[in-house]
BAFI-3210 file (N, C-alpha, C; in Angstrom, 3 decimals, decimal comma, padded with zeros to 6 digits):
// residues 194
n [1|2|3|4|5|6|7|8|9|10|11|12|13|14|15|16|17|18|19|20|21|22|23|24|25|26|27|28|29|30|31|32|33|34|35|36|37|38|39|40|41|42|43|44|45|46|47|48|49|50|51|52|53|54|55|56|57|58|59|60|61|62|63|64|65|66|67|68|69|70|71|72|73|74|75|76|77|78|79|80|81|82|83|84|85|86|87|88|89|90|91|92|93|94|95|96|97|98|99|100|101|102|103|104|105|106|107|108|109|110|111|112|113|114|115|116|117|118|119|120|121|122|123|124|125|126|127|128|129|130|131|132|133|134|135|136|137|138|139|140|141|142|143|144|145|146|147|148|149|150|151|152|153|154|155|156|157|158|159|160|161|162|163|164|165|166|167|168|169|170|171|172|173|174|175|176|177|178|179|180|181|182|183|184|185|186|187|188|189|190|191|192|193|194]
n.u [031,626|030,637|032,773|034,399|036,426|038,152|038,715|039,723|041,580|042,321|041,386|042,578|043,059|040,314|039,473|041,169|040,098|037,344|037,593|038,740|036,758|035,350|032,369|032,057|033,166|035,081|035,045|036,826|035,585|036,442|038,567|040,661|041,961|044,475|043,471|041,908|039,723|038,353|035,072|034,757|037,020|036,470|034,123|034,977|036,316|034,110|032,224|033,177|032,817|031,820|028,348|026,403|028,289|028,643|028,942|030,278|030,308|032,186|031,863|032,489|031,292|029,527|027,060|023,459|022,802|025,321|026,073|023,944|024,402|027,174|027,114|025,208|026,511|028,847|028,046|027,938|026,604|025,868|025,991|028,209|028,570|030,364|030,060|028,418|025,019|021,867|018,152|017,192|019,038|019,317|016,708|016,641|018,363|018,627|019,654|020,443|022,041|024,757|025,334|027,979|029,790|032,203|034,001|034,744|033,873|032,674|029,818|029,254|029,205|026,521|025,257|022,742|021,847|019,725|019,985|021,690|025,165|028,284|031,035|033,524|037,110|037,677|039,282|041,454|041,873|039,942|039,061|040,952|043,242|044,261|043,944|042,744|039,719|038,559|037,825|036,564|034,570|032,249|031,610|028,960|027,143|024,544|025,940|025,077|024,241|026,336|029,041|032,437|035,224|038,684|042,025|042,052|043,353|044,572|045,620|044,323|041,453|040,598|040,104|037,770|035,506|034,009|032,066|030,053|029,863|028,385|029,751|033,140|035,469|037,988|040,912|043,811|045,140|045,379|047,326|049,910|050,924|049,315|046,327|047,223|046,701|047,645|047,786|048,029|047,896|045,000|043,626|044,378|043,227|040,479|039,869|040,283|038,319|036,010]
n.v [-027,240|-024,493|-021,352|-019,284|-016,408|-015,437|-012,582|-010,155|-007,542|-005,983|-004,138|-005,653|-008,133|-009,089|-009,045|-010,917|-013,144|-013,312|-013,452|-015,903|-017,536|-017,461|-017,452|-015,804|-013,235|-012,295|-009,769|-008,665|-007,126|-006,843|-005,870|-006,868|-008,395|-009,531|-009,259|-007,144|-004,835|-001,505|-000,215|001,892|001,467|-001,079|-000,599|000,945|-001,124|-002,811|-001,187|-001,164|-003,888|-006,474|-007,563|-010,114|-011,408|-012,491|-010,462|-010,689|-009,596|-009,815|-010,401|-010,281|-010,341|-008,177|-005,446|-005,588|-002,947|-002,197|-004,076|-003,872|-001,262|-001,119|-002,897|-001,838|000,540|-000,273|-001,945|-004,647|-007,862|-009,728|-010,964|-012,641|-014,363|-014,418|-015,459|-015,875|-016,192|-014,312|-014,770|-012,096|-010,742|-011,764|-011,293|-008,458|-007,829|-006,446|-007,508|-010,137|-013,241|-015,369|-017,931|-018,769|-021,984|-022,692|-025,164|-027,591|-030,200|-033,126|-032,876|-030,340|-029,776|-029,969|-027,887|-025,563|-027,044|-027,212|-025,234|-023,185|-022,868|-021,838|-023,695|-023,925|-024,746|-024,804|-022,062|-020,024|-017,446|-015,510|-016,630|-017,251|-018,915|-021,114|-023,538|-026,974|-028,595|-031,790|-034,214|-036,550|-036,269|-035,607|-037,623|-039,614|-037,765|-035,529|-033,003|-030,937|-028,301|-026,890|-024,921|-025,188|-024,219|-023,504|-024,209|-024,914|-025,612|-025,598|-028,256|-030,313|-030,241|-032,294|-034,329|-033,575|-033,724|-035,986|-035,513|-033,861|-031,119|-027,685|-025,562|-024,115|-022,214|-019,993|-018,595|-017,945|-020,015|-019,506|-017,217|-014,951|-013,501|-012,050|-011,127|-010,723|-011,934|-014,808|-015,085|-017,520|-019,507|-018,834|-019,366|-022,050|-023,275|-022,585|-023,789|-026,342|-026,987|-026,732]
n.w [026,083|027,724|028,339|030,395|030,824|033,452|035,547|034,026|032,966|030,825|027,892|025,675|026,780|026,865|024,409|023,051|024,507|023,711|020,819|020,538|021,295|023,850|026,184|028,338|030,074|032,987|035,673|038,156|041,167|043,496|046,000|047,272|045,662|043,248|040,972|040,751|039,594|038,833|038,760|036,908|035,050|034,226|032,886|030,793|029,333|028,936|027,456|024,852|023,865|021,554|020,979|022,758|024,561|027,648|030,455|033,377|036,713|039,578|043,152|046,394|049,734|049,665|049,837|048,331|047,184|046,420|045,066|042,861|041,729|041,164|038,888|037,013|036,563|035,407|033,345|033,498|033,001|034,668|038,016|040,006|042,952|045,556|048,599|051,486|051,034|051,384|051,603|051,487|050,455|047,627|046,931|046,564|044,567|041,275|039,261|037,211|038,601|039,982|042,393|044,192|045,358|047,718|047,763|050,346|050,922|049,737|050,169|050,093|047,337|046,684|047,347|046,546|044,524|042,653|040,857|038,560|039,038|040,199|041,091|043,175|044,516|047,719|049,239|051,319|050,326|047,853|044,948|042,161|043,100|041,729|043,014|042,817|042,619|044,116|041,747|042,202|043,651|042,012|040,683|039,261|039,824|038,426|036,668|035,116|035,412|036,504|036,797|036,555|038,535|039,550|039,473|036,655|033,538|030,287|029,884|031,691|030,976|029,167|031,206|032,268|030,729|030,810|033,085|032,322|032,900|032,748|032,192|032,197|034,346|034,330|035,685|036,544|035,294|032,711|032,481|032,435|034,489|037,437|036,455|033,949|030,784|028,849|025,598|024,053|026,039|026,479|024,189|023,864|026,062|025,483|023,057|023,717|025,729|024,155]
ca.u [031,415|030,958|034,009|034,368|037,799|037,802|040,120|039,931|041,884|042,424|040,720|043,172|042,713|038,867|039,266|041,532|039,386|036,201|037,919|039,104|035,264|034,764|031,298|031,795|034,477|034,805|035,516|036,701|035,009|036,984|039,664|041,865|042,311|045,326|043,053|040,547|039,482|037,497|034,085|035,070|037,903|035,491|033,025|035,720|036,617|032,791|031,579|033,825|033,012|030,728|027,478|026,318|029,157|028,142|029,807|030,295|030,987|032,384|031,808|032,829|030,640|028,928|025,353|022,637|022,785|026,584|026,194|023,319|025,166|028,343|026,858|024,727|027,564|030,025|027,569|028,002|025,148|025,456|026,597|028,833|028,496|031,226|029,861|026,877|023,873|020,508|017,264|016,908|019,938|018,909|015,489|016,889|019,208|018,146|020,371|020,774|023,206|025,033|025,858|029,433|030,187|033,472|033,603|035,556|033,830|031,755|028,535|029,221|028,894|025,094|024,571|022,179|022,077|018,623|020,241|023,090|025,994|029,742|031,690|035,084|037,715|037,624|040,874|041,221|041,610|038,806|039,015|042,421|044,375|044,874|043,707|041,964|038,587|038,711|036,945|036,014|033,202|031,440|031,135|027,628|026,084|024,249|026,743|024,721|024,248|027,704|030,195|033,547|036,500|039,579|043,050|041,875|044,249|044,462|046,055|043,446|040,347|040,024|039,569|036,617|034,611|033,161|031,365|029,029|029,728|027,741|031,004|034,412|035,815|039,525|041,673|045,197|045,536|045,667|047,800|051,453|050,775|048,225|045,463|047,580|046,330|048,630|046,904|048,182|046,948|043,609|043,325|044,160|041,829|038,893|039,913|040,213|036,892|034,975]
ca.v [-026,769|-023,061|-020,960|-017,840|-016,183|-014,502|-011,648|-009,646|-006,242|-004,927|-004,421|-006,563|-009,474|-009,403|-009,320|-012,066|-014,264|-013,341|-014,002|-017,257|-018,369|-017,230|-017,256|-014,839|-012,503|-012,051|-008,732|-008,893|-006,240|-007,529|-004,908|-007,403|-009,506|-009,377|-009,208|-006,126|-003,767|-000,613|000,137|002,852|000,742|-002,205|000,121|001,381|-002,282|-003,319|-000,412|-001,751|-005,181|-006,953|-008,223|-011,615|-012,078|-012,111|-009,810|-011,167|-008,877|-010,852|-009,763|-010,828|-009,573|-006,608|-005,227|-005,575|-002,081|-002,111|-004,937|-003,415|000,048|-001,338|-003,854|-000,934|001,636|-001,013|-002,565|-005,936|-008,308|-011,060|-010,785|-013,687|-013,995|-015,309|-015,193|-016,391|-015,336|-014,678|-014,589|-010,646|-010,115|-012,021|-010,679|-007,067|-007,491|-006,059|-008,041|-011,882|-013,509|-016,859|-018,234|-019,746|-022,736|-022,809|-026,450|-028,349|-031,631|-033,667|-032,473|-028,967|-029,508|-030,176|-026,712|-025,047|-028,347|-027,233|-024,020|-023,128|-022,514|-022,026|-024,760|-023,794|-025,223|-023,819|-021,712|-018,831|-016,121|-015,464|-016,607|-017,493|-019,316|-022,174|-024,891|-027,928|-029,418|-033,269|-034,653|-037,879|-035,653|-035,327|-039,048|-039,849|-036,627|-034,335|-031,874|-030,207|-027,065|-026,537|-024,323|-025,787|-023,350|-023,927|-025,272|-025,429|-025,185|-026,502|-029,627|-031,037|-030,262|-033,689|-035,192|-033,102|-033,623|-037,203|-035,291|-032,994|-029,587|-026,652|-024,676|-024,024|-020,675|-020,291|-017,262|-018,087|-021,304|-018,829|-016,120|-014,803|-012,870|-011,766|-010,149|-010,523|-013,057|-015,338|-015,223|-018,727|-020,227|-018,629|-019,948|-023,623|-023,495|-022,637|-024,839|-027,872|-027,161|-026,539]
ca.w [027,157|027,936|028,910|031,045|031,312|034,725|036,086|032,821|033,437|029,847|026,770|024,688|026,845|026,789|022,867|022,965|024,883|022,741|019,411|020,707|021,566|025,240|026,394|029,324|030,818|034,429|036,082|039,682|041,687|044,999|045,905|047,764|044,580|042,369|039,459|040,882|038,414|039,284|037,902|035,828|034,362|033,798|031,924|029,568|028,358|028,399|026,692|023,577|023,727|020,966|021,426|022,955|025,426|028,844|031,123|034,691|037,916|040,824|044,507|047,971|050,945|049,436|049,721|047,224|046,653|045,826|043,635|041,772|041,105|040,261|037,743|036,234|036,144|034,539|032,167|033,775|032,792|035,637|039,257|040,740|044,531|046,499|049,830|052,128|050,445|052,240|050,543|051,363|049,229|046,213|046,436|046,551|043,454|040,035|037,875|037,246|039,652|040,046|043,454|044,236|046,341|047,669|048,417|051,257|050,979|048,679|050,501|049,751|046,037|046,378|047,678|045,370|043,547|041,524|040,422|037,917|039,967|040,253|042,364|043,022|045,345|048,927|049,693|052,116|049,448|047,060|043,328|041,215|043,521|041,172|043,866|042,038|043,621|044,095|040,975|042,527|044,445|040,943|040,094|039,486|040,121|037,490|036,737|033,893|035,960|037,392|036,152|037,465|038,699|040,405|039,160|035,533|032,614|029,056|030,119|032,443|030,652|028,587|032,003|032,604|029,914|031,287|034,128|031,791|033,312|031,908|031,982|032,872|034,534|034,393|035,778|037,075|034,426|031,524|032,793|032,529|035,800|038,001|035,733|032,497|030,104|027,920|024,374|023,704|026,859|026,459|022,955|024,048|026,923|025,161|021,802|024,463|026,349|022,953]
c.u [031,532|032,054|033,632|036,003|037,674|039,272|040,346|040,314|042,277|041,532|041,283|043,046|041,339|038,781|039,832|040,667|038,014|036,529|038,240|037,905|034,883|033,304|030,946|033,134|033,980|035,643|035,481|036,731|035,512|038,238|040,952|042,516|043,172|044,726|041,813|040,834|038,401|036,298|034,253|035,967|037,063|034,770|033,724|036,077|035,042|032,024|032,135|033,834|031,733|029,500|027,422|027,557|028,646|029,402|029,593|031,160|031,176|032,578|031,900|032,148|030,335|027,454|024,598|022,791|024,316|026,516|025,463|023,887|026,102|028,042|026,113|025,668|028,527|029,595|027,674|026,669|024,698|026,479|026,917|028,993|029,157|031,175|028,497|026,003|022,556|019,661|016,987|018,004|019,534|017,626|015,701|017,948|018,436|018,682|020,563|021,958|023,297|025,546|027,119|029,614|031,422|033,645|034,864|035,265|032,878|030,259|028,251|028,843|027,315|024,491|024,051|021,982|020,634|018,907|021,588|023,762|027,413|030,308|033,259|035,970|037,824|039,081|040,457|040,891|040,508|039,283|040,711|043,351|044,848|044,805|042,451|040,868|038,949|037,441|036,278|034,462|032,005|030,998|029,699|026,589|025,951|024,914|026,351|024,519|025,243|028,702|031,261|034,584|037,655|040,779|042,928|042,973|043,959|044,606|044,844|041,998|039,669|039,498|038,287|035,183|033,385|031,896|030,114|028,725|028,982|028,842|032,279|034,693|037,100|039,914|043,162|045,858|045,621|046,384|049,338|051,691|049,444|047,510|045,816|047,469|047,460|047,626|046,983|047,444|045,509|043,060|043,313|043,185|040,593|038,766|039,525|038,884|035,605|035,025]
c.v [-025,230|-022,708|-019,683|-017,731|-015,139|-013,677|-010,677|-008,234|-005,366|-005,486|-005,625|-007,908|-009,899|-009,724|-010,594|-013,183|-014,272|-013,731|-015,533|-018,415|-018,083|-017,038|-016,095|-014,488|-012,192|-010,758|-008,706|-007,582|-006,310|-006,804|-005,849|-008,507|-008,842|-008,880|-008,133|-005,112|-002,825|-000,530|000,790|002,069|-000,388|-001,779|000,436|000,163|-002,616|-002,374|-000,644|-002,971|-005,434|-007,520|-009,793|-012,061|-011,697|-011,404|-009,890|-010,468|-009,790|-010,008|-010,560|-009,777|-008,225|-006,734|-005,291|-004,174|-001,496|-002,725|-004,317|-002,295|-000,288|-002,247|-002,743|000,018|000,859|-001,663|-004,332|-006,563|-009,659|-010,721|-012,355|-013,512|-014,999|-015,177|-015,974|-015,493|-015,375|-014,260|-012,931|-010,227|-010,501|-011,270|-008,830|-006,795|-007,340|-006,656|-009,491|-012,041|-015,110|-016,785|-019,168|-020,451|-022,980|-024,167|-027,252|-029,745|-031,770|-033,337|-031,044|-028,675|-029,523|-028,959|-025,876|-025,773|-028,186|-026,163|-024,148|-022,354|-022,510|-022,820|-024,440|-024,293|-024,267|-023,403|-020,230|-017,526|-016,565|-015,548|-016,400|-017,731|-020,600|-023,445|-025,845|-028,711|-030,938|-033,731|-035,814|-037,441|-035,577|-036,664|-039,374|-038,823|-035,910|-033,027|-030,770|-028,577|-026,448|-025,992|-024,528|-024,543|-023,998|-025,002|-025,588|-024,848|-026,036|-027,853|-030,363|-030,900|-031,546|-034,562|-035,008|-033,461|-034,775|-036,657|-034,326|-031,816|-028,821|-025,760|-024,867|-022,463|-020,823|-018,737|-017,485|-019,134|-020,702|-017,447|-016,076|-014,306|-012,445|-010,820|-009,894|-011,718|-013,580|-015,921|-016,854|-019,742|-020,159|-019,457|-021,490|-024,039|-023,571|-023,732|-026,299|-027,955|-027,245|-028,092]
c.w [027,117|028,708|029,470|031,351|032,247|034,819|034,833|033,238|032,351|028,685|025,671|025,328|026,857|025,246|022,543|023,124|024,073|021,428|019,573|021,276|022,937|025,186|027,149|029,639|032,159|034,931|037,460|040,447|043,585|045,058|046,733|046,888|043,619|040,929|039,657|039,771|038,992|038,152|036,761|034,828|033,567|032,657|030,822|028,920|027,803|027,469|024,998|023,123|022,487|021,579|021,796|023,648|026,843|029,771|032,800|035,760|039,053|042,247|045,492|048,876|050,535|049,428|048,499|046,674|046,026|044,605|042,400|040,886|040,528|038,786|036,445|035,715|035,234|033,321|032,374|033,626|033,759|036,816|039,777|041,990|045,050|047,897|050,361|051,777|051,044|051,049|050,614|050,355|047,834|045,821|046,251|045,207|042,120|038,845|038,159|037,910|039,580|041,306|043,083|045,363|046,406|048,548|049,069|051,320|049,939|048,831|050,002|048,072|045,811|046,892|046,530|044,431|042,277|040,862|039,520|038,817|039,785|041,274|042,037|044,550|046,549|049,031|050,586|051,611|048,565|045,673|043,060|042,060|042,896|041,735|043,043|042,983|043,249|043,215|041,217|043,157|043,232|040,489|040,519|039,630|038,665|037,756|035,749|034,210|036,796|036,399|037,190|037,274|039,554|039,891|037,701|034,485|031,442|029,033|030,908|032,025|029,989|029,718|032,649|032,063|030,127|032,038|033,318|032,296|032,167|031,568|032,605|033,101|035,019|034,575|035,759|035,703|033,086|031,607|032,842|033,987|036,111|037,007|034,321|031,835|029,041|026,768|024,011|024,637|026,975|025,160|023,189|024,967|026,113|023,950|022,627|024,934|025,205|022,535]
res [m|r|t|k|i|c|g|i|t|s|y|e|d|a|m|t|a|i|k|a|g|a|d|a|l|g|f|v|f|y|e|k|s|p|r|y|i|s|v|t|d|a|k|s|i|i|d|r|l|p|p|f|v|e|k|v|a|l|f|v|n|e|s|a|s|t|i|n|t|a|c|k|d|s|g|a|t|l|a|q|l|h|f|n|i|t|p|e|l|t|d|a|l|t|i|p|y|i|k|v|t|r|a|q|s|a|q|d|i|l|e|y|k|d|e|y|r|l|v|d|a|y|c|e|a|y|g|g|a|g|k|q|i|n|l|e|w|f|a|g|l|d|c|s|k|i|i|l|a|g|g|l|d|s|s|n|i|s|s|l|k|k|y|g|f|f|g|l|d|v|s|s|g|v|e|i|s|h|g|k|k|d|p|e|k|v|k|d|f|i|k|n|a|k]
***
């Protein structure tokens, strides 16, 4: 499975994740998050990264122009959209994007079912709350276009493999503290996912 380490706030954590085999890194451009990073600070990390790593910028309730500008200025290669998305917004985006479903019910995970999407457990805060989604909701579904997030860590990955998820997205499950990654947890998570 592909892996994304989200909530990157330092070059050291970025390189730890890449060396461990992460396919993508997440940068949180949402100021209310404890993992928030400014566009300027994200750029200073992204500019030093090796090629072939997806750089994902996370947004909550932002305009297309803000998303386009932040991605261009930071060097992010994909926008992750954690809010109700209109066709007008996506039509105005100049960068590839992925939609996020914050699932409260089994029906919710069918949202955007024909697209690659990220499915997270619903909680009041956005991202990194460590709340796990009900895995029974995925039984019998084609999960090949789903990137699963929420409450993941190296100890529960083996129970996910039978669903055939496209990828896994982790933040709090590999941290020492908000925004600071634990190198051993990162390595174990990616090793178990791969």
